[in-house]
N, C-alpha and C positions, 0 to 999 in steps of 0.2 A: 427232290428237295432234301437238303441236309439240315438235320436238327443239331446245331452246334452245341447247344446247351439247353437243358430243360425240356418240358413237354408242353406243347401248346394247349392240349386239352386240360391240363392242370391249371394253366393260366386262366382259362375260361371259367373255372369253378372256384378260383381263389376269392375269398371275401375281401372287400375293400379295407384299406388301412386308413388311419388318420394321416393327413399331410405332415411331413417331417417327423414321422414315427421314429422313436428313439432307436429301435433296432435297425431301421433303414440308415439312419445317420451313422451308427456304429459300423455298419457294413461298408458304407462309402469311405469312412475314415480308415478302415483296414485296407480297403482297396487302394486308397491314396498312398498308404505306406509302401505298397508294392510298386505302384506305377511311377512314383516320383524317383525311384531308383533306376528307371530305364534311361539309358544315355543315348541309345541308337536313334530314337525318335523323339524329338522335342515335343511334338504334339501330344504324345502319350503322357509324358511327364506333366505337360500343361493341364491335361484333363485330371491327372492325379492331384495336382496342386489345387485345382478348382474344387474337387469334391472332398477336401479334408474337413474335419469336423468344425473347426473354427470358422471356416468360410460358410458352411451350410447353416450354422447357428445364426450368423449374421443375416443370411437370407430369411431364415425363419422369423427373425425379429421384425421383419418388414410387414408381417401379416397380423392383424388384430382379431381375426374371426376364425382361427383354426379349430377352436372347440366346436364350431358349428359345421365343419367341413369333413368330408370323407372322399376317398377316391371314387371315380365313376364306375369302376369295375375293371374291364380289360381294355388296354390300349394296343392297337396294332400300328406299329411304326414302320414306314417304308423309308429307308435312309437313301441319301444320294449316292451315286456310284463313284463320284470323283473326289470325295472328301473323306479320308479314311476314318476319322474319329468322330464325325458328326453323329453316327449311330449311338455312340456312348453318351453324348450329351442329351440326346433325345430320350434314350432309355432312362437316364438319371432323372430327368424332369418327370417322366411318367411314374417312376417308383417313388420319388419324393412327394408327388401329389397324392400318393396312396393307392396306386393301381398295380395290377398284374400286367406284364408287358410281353407282347409277342413282337420281336424286333427283326425285321428283314434287313440284314447287313448288306454292305456293298457286294455286288457280284464279282468285282475284281479281287484278285488275291493280294490283299494288303497284309503285310506282316503285323501291322499295328492292330488290326482287328483280332488276330489270333492272340496277341499278347494280352489284350484287355480281357478277352473271353476266358483264356486260361487262368488269369488271376482271379476272375469272378468264380470260376469253377472250384478252385482251391478253397475259397472262402465258404461257399455254399456246402461243400462236402465236409467242412470243419465246423466252426462255431456258429455259422449263419444258416444252418439247415432249414430254419423256419421260413426263409425267404425263397426256397427252391421253387414253389409254385408261382412265384411272382416274376421269374426271370426265364424267358425263353428266347433264344437266338436262332434264327433260321436263315438259310441261304438258298436262293433259287433264282433262275433267270425269269424274265417277265413271263407270267403264266396266268391266264385269266381264271382257270379253275382254282388255283391257289389263292389268287386275289379274292375270288368269290368266297372261298372258305373262310379266310381270316376276316374279311369285311363283314360277313354275315354274323360272326360271333362277337365282334368287338363292340364296346360302348363308345369308344372314340377312335377315329382313324387319323393318324398324323402322317402327312405326306410331304417329304422333302424331295427336291430334285428337279423342279422346273415344271413348266406348263405341260410338256408332253407327258411326263409321268403322272401329273394330276389328272389329265384327261383320260389316261389309260386306267388309273385306279377308279375313277368315277364311273366307269362302265360296270363296276361291281357294286351292287346295292348294299346299303347299310340297314341295320335294324331301324324300325320307326323312330325310336327315341335316341338313337346314336347320333353323335355329333362328329364334326370333322374340322381339323386344322390343316391348312395347306400353306406351304412355303414355295411360292412361285418364282419364276425367273426374276431376278432383281439385279441392280447394278449400283455402283457407288462412285463418289467423287472425293477429291481432296481440295481444300482451300488453304493456301499458305500466305501468311502476311510477310511480305518481303523484308520489311524493316525489322520485324521480330527475328526472322531468320538470320539476317546479317549481324544482329547483335549477339547471336548465340555463340557460345564458346565451344559447344559440343556438336559441331556440324557432322562429325563422323557418326555420332550416336543418332542424329536425325536421319542420316542416310540409311543406317541400319534399321531404324523404325519403319521408314518408307519401304525398304526392301522386304521387311516382314509382312507389311500390309499387302504387297503386290506380288513380288517374285516368288515368295514362299509357296503360294498356291498357284503359281503360274498365271495369275490373274483370272483363274477359273472360279474362285469363290465369289459369291454375290457381294461380299464385303470389300473386294479389291477395287480401288479407285481406277476409273477409266479416263477421267478428265482431271487435270490439275489446273485449278484457278489461282491466279496470282493477284494479290490484293496489296495496296499500300505503296509507299515510296521505296525506290531502290530496286525495282523489279529486274531491270536489265543487268544490274550488277549481281543480283542474287541468283538468277537462273543458271548461268554457266557454272558457278561454284556448286550449286545444289546438284545439277545433273552430272557433273564430272565426278562428284563423290558417289553418286548412285551407280554410275557406269563402272567406276573402279571396283566397287563391291560386287557388281554383277559379273565382271570379268573374272573375279577371283572365285566366286561361288556358284554361278549359274551356268548350266550346261545348255548352250544355245545351239540347236541343230540347224543345218542349212535349210531344211524345209520350213523351220519357223521364221527364218529371215525372209524367205520368199513369201511366206504367208503374210508377214507384216507389210511388205511392199504391195502385195495385192490388196490388203485392207486399206492402205493409203489411197490407191487408185479408186477403190470403190467409194471412199469418202469424197474424193476429189470430183467424182462424177455428179455429186449432188450438193456439195458445200464448197465455199471458198476457203480451201485449206492449202497449206504449204509445209514442207519439211522445215523444221525450225533450225536444224543444223545438219552437217554432213558427217557427224561423228559415227562411230561404229554402231553396229546393230544391237548392241546390248541394251540400249535405251533409245527407242524411236519416238521422237517428239514431233507431233503434228500440230502446228499452230493454226488456230481458227479464230475468226472474228465473230462468229456466232455459234451458239451451242444450244441444241434443243433435244427432245426425247428421240427424234429421228437419228441424230448424230450418235447418241448413246448406243443405239442398236447396231451401229457400224463399228463398234469397238472390236478390238482383237486382244490377244494375250501375249505372253512371251516378252513383256517389256514394251508395250505399245501404248502411248499416252497422247491423248489430245491435250492441248494447252491453250489457255485463254487468259488475257488480262481483264480484270474487272475493277470497277471503281467503288462498289459497295456490295455487301452481301446480297442485296436484292437482285443483283444482276445474275445470280444463279437460278432464279425462279423458272426460267424456261426449261431447265432440266429436272425440276422438282416435281415431276409427275408421280403417279402411283408406283411406278417401278423403281424409283430411287430409294434405296434402303439406308445407306450409311453416308454421313458427312464426316470425313476425316479432316481434322484441322490442326494447324500449327501456327503459333504466334498470335492467336486470338484468345481472348478471355471467354470463359463459359458464359459470362453475363452478356457478351456480344451475341453469342449464338442464341441465348434465351430471348434476347430482345428481338432478334430476327424472326424467331418463331412467333412471338407475340404480335409482331407487325404484319407478317405475311401469311401465316397459317398455311404452309405448303401442303399440298395433297400427299406428297411423298416425304421422305426423310423420317424414318422411324427411330433413328439413333444418330447422335453426334458424339464422336469419340476423339480423344487426342491421337495424333499420329503414333503408330506403333501398337494401338489397341483395337484395331478394327476386327481382328479375329477372336477377341475375347468373348466367350459365351456368357450370356445372361439369361436368367429365367424369365425375363421380358424380351421377347424376340419378334421382330417384324411387327411390333405394336401389340403383340399378344402376351398377356400375363399367363405363363404356362401353368403355374400352380392353380390359379383360379379357373382357367379353361379346362384343365384336366381333373378337376374335382367338382363336387356339387355342394351347395350350401343349404342346410336345413333352416328354414325361417321359424324363429321362435317368437310367438306373440304373447 
């Protein structure tokens, strides 16, 4: 095991803080100043922008009971292996909620991880030394003995990375009063109103936003849409314009390996074995469109990455309900008003869909994630009568 920063035993003994502690907010604001200067990795700068003081104070203002809250103690975070900066957002939520944090960072050697940890080290060795016991970053391959160690001492365990990782961590027992937050395998969809798209003057910007939602994470993020639903008038006119804009951007920016093209063809054949699907066009492999007349949770599980999209026309938002099971996380939309989305929720109460966001915003982190309010889940409230 590598202890990249801090000492896990110190984290176990650190007293809880108040949520949104002034010293914690100042630490993140100073961290923001360093990370927003990073140009090589946009996701690092994005995290830096998210944790600036003005942003965190807006989050703090959403809570009216902070005087009665304190951190639960020590949080053990297990970050996903395929998203470089997720560990930082999880750590930030834990510290903002008032906890000491033992964070298992991704096992892969992402430069982004080192950049963030090095910046945090500089701050803790300088004017933020009081936070030293609250920040511990470790790196190790799956190891039950280490899982057991950290699970046995934490007050909350936060597990990202999918069903397999959750099952593996749950083999390690928690303390009797400890709680757990898990972020399992999820998937997402996009809904585009064709009429709204055709009226838009910034179609290149729309393509960029869709690219950010999908290709940027190679469609591996749970937030990346797998199915694109088309709604409204002008669909047959809008589709070729939209997809050619996306393809042009992918040709310019996305590195498509031959094995990925073969994988997408294999994914199409797997879907064709169980569903009435067809290739929507014979364009290049940078955007593979698979037209379907029916879409349900089973089809969602047959999705692929690398620019592989199922596509279906619908007449009303209610038509997406067959895919709105518990595994559906994000509804990305364009051309629809927030009021339309809100009315859909009120009418249909889907079991899934924990968030609906405008196109281009699917990867934006929030302190409410997968339906969990992280500040409230990672802190405890004293009842005063």
